[in-house]
N, C-alpha and C positions, 0 to 999 in steps of 0.2 A: 716317095717318102711314106713311111709307115710310122704312125704315132701311137704310142701306148700310154694311156692314162693310168694313174695308180701304179706306176712302174717300179716303185720302191717296195711294193708289197710282195707277199709270197707268190701269188699268181702272176703278177706283172713281171717279176724277175724271171720266172720260168718261161713266160711267153717270149721275152727278149732273148733268153738263152736258146730257145728253139728257133727263133728267127735268124740268129747269128749263124746257124748252120748253113743257111742258103742265101742270106741277104747281107750285102756289105754294111758294116757298122755305120757308115756315114749316111745311110739311107733309113736309119732307125732313130726315132725321137723318143726319149724317155721323158714323159711329162709328169712331173712330180711336185708335191707340195714343199718338199725340202730337198733341194739339189745336193746338199752335202751327203745325203744318205746313199747317193748313187755315184760317188766319185769313182768307184771301181768300174762302172759302166762307161763313164767318161774316159777313163784310162784305156778302155778298149776301143775307143773311137765313136761310141754311141753319142748322139747329140742329146744334151740335157737341157730341158726348158722348164721354167717355173709354171705350174698349173695347179691352182687350188680351187677345188669345187666350190668353196665358200667365198671365193673372191673372183667373181665373173670377169673382172677386168684383166685377169691374168690368162684367160683361156684363149681368146682370139690370137694373141701373139704366139702362144704355145702351139697352136694348130696351123699356123701359116705354112702353106706349102704341102700340107698333108693330103696325099691322094687316098690313103686308107687310114682309118682311125679305130682303135679299139677302146671302147668305153667300158672299163672294168667297174662294175657296180660298187658304189660307195659302201663302206662298212658302217656308216652312221645310220643305222636302222631308225626310221622315224623322221629322218631329214633327207632321205634319198631323193624324194620328189623334186624339190627345188634345185638340188645339186645337179641331178641328171638333166633337168630342163636347161640349166645354164650351159652345160656342156653341149647339148644338142643345138641350142640357139647359136652358140659360137661356131660350131661346125657348119651350120647352115650359112652363116655370114661369110665364112672364108671359102665356102664351096668344096667341102670335103667330098671326094668321089664315092666313098663307101664307109659307112659306120657299122662296126660290129659291136653288139651289146651283149654282155654276159648277164642273161636273165636267169630264171629258175625253171626247172623241169616242168613241162606242161603248165606254163604260167597262166594260160587262159582258163584252165579248169582246176588248178591246184587248190586243195583244201587248206593249205598252210598259210598262216598269217603273214609269213615272209613274202608271199606272192603278191600281196596287194600293191606295194610300191613298184614291183616289177611290171605288173599289168598296167599301171599308170604310165610308167616310162615307155613301155612298148606302144601304148596308144599315142603318146606325145610324139614318139619317133615316127610312127606311121603318118601322122598329120604334118610333120615338119617339112616334108619334101626332100629330105636327105636320103639318098639310097642307103638301104640298111640290110643287115643280115642278123638274125637272132640266134645267139648261142645259149640255148636253155640248158644250163648246167644242172646236173643232178647233185647229189650229196658227195662231198669229199670223204674218202675213206679216212683221211687224217682226222676228221671231226670225231671219229669214234675211238681214237687211240687213247685219249685220257680215260675214257670209260673202261677200256680193256685193261690198262695197267692198274687201275683202281680195283677192278673186279678180280684180277689175278691175286691181289693181296687180301681182299675181303671175302672172296668166295661168292659174292653176289653181284649181279649186274642188274640194276634197277632201271625201270623206264615205264612208259605208258604207250608203247607202240603196238602192243598186242602181237598179232601175227602178221603185221604189215611187213612187206618185203622191201629191202633197201638195195637198189642197184647202184651202189656207189663205185667211184673210180678214184684213182690217185689224182692229186692236184696237177701233177705233171702231164697226165693224160689230157685233161681239159686245156692245159696250156698248149700242148702239141696240136690240139684241134683248132684252137684260135689261130695259131701260126699258120696252119694249113689253109684255113679260110682266107686269111689276110694275104696270102701269096698266090691265090688261084683266081682266075677270071670267072665271070658268070655267077657271082655269089649274091648279087642284089636280089632281095625279095625272098631269100631262102630262110627257112626256120628249121633249126636243128634241135632235136630232142636228144640230149647227150647224157648217157648213163653207162654204167659198167656192164660188162658181159655177163657177170654172175650176180645173182641176188641172194640175200640172206635175211633172216629175221633176227631180232635181238636174242631169241632163244638159241639160234644157230651160232650167233656171235659168242654167247656165253659158253656153249658147248665146246667150241673150237678154242676159246681162251683157256678153258679148263684142261683140254687135251694138251695144249702146248705148254701150259704152266705146270702140268703134272699134279693137278689137284682138282677137286670138284668145284665147278662154278655153275651157279643156277641163275636163271633169269627170273626176276621178281616183278610181276606186273602190278603197277600201281594205278590209281586214278590220276588224272592230270593234276589235280590239286595236290594230291599226296606227293607226286613226283616233284612238283614245283617247290613244295615246302621242304622236301629233302635236299634239293639243290641249294636253297637259301640257307638251310642249316649247315650245309657244307662250306658256306662262305661266299657263294655266288651272289652278285647283285640281283635285286628283285626283277629288274627288267630282263636281264640275261636269262635268269631262271625261267621266267614266264615264256620267253621266246623258245627256249630249248624244250620245255614241256609241250608247248603248242606244236612244235615241230614233230615231236614224238606222236602226238595225237594225229597230226596230218599224215604221218607215216602209216598209222593204223588204217587210214582211209585210202591208201594207195598213192600218196603224194610223192613218194620217192622211188616208185617202181616204173621201169620201162624196159622192154625186151627187144626194142628195134635195132639195137647194136649200131646206131648211127655213129657213135663215138669211135668205136674200133674201125668202122668203115672209113672215117675221115683220116685217122692217123695211120692206117695201113698195118695195124698189128693188134693183137688182143690187148685189152685193158689190163692194168696191173692187178694181180691176184690179191684179193682182200685177205686171204689166209696168209699169204706170204708177208703182207704188211703187218698183220697181227704178230706173226712170228718174229719179225724184225723188231717190233716194239717191245716184245717181251725178252 
């Protein structure tokens, strides 16, 4: 039995779709906060169970019988610590054989603010006694699509990442890697640094956007404060703007770069082309 938490989210759904290529549906559990959102999965034979990170009492019943469990990190930045600990505690109590956790690229050394809660979760997982494997996911190329479409219209792609290189990959690539790990033996104790095969700077992203859009697009480097203020002026909440600006600064320090190609090695094919994804978005 393989259990996927956060199964109604974008990554969770893609992991289940990848698993269904080789695993019988009745051996997959979609653990979700709102079962109504995955009626389609239930219709395909996937087992659906209530599992709410903020309601620890729901977790143990959801994980019962799980031999392998994927903890997809919560989207509630700032509250992930207690949520993840509740999941790990429940997994320990039911005797899960292997827990995979979606962390962040180079979590132990990452300069990004987003890495703090991931480091805390990794430490708690190591101390829990639950056999684990760390999937340290890099940036999703999809995270940049909004930037690309806006830049194609305005002619400017702004940020504070400097010449930092981004080795991003498609969300589906990371999902395929998770499915591969969950269906293979000998994974306990492994740490995977997962990133795309090709890396680019925001200046590269601007150039390619301009080429594909048929107009000049330039990268405008701002300070972190300036970029955060621009995001707020565009309508983003203060907290989200601060997180995105911090992520750009972390990128400038190498936080989103890795050239080990462990992701393509796991999935047995090249990662999706970021240029092709930009072209599709435009």
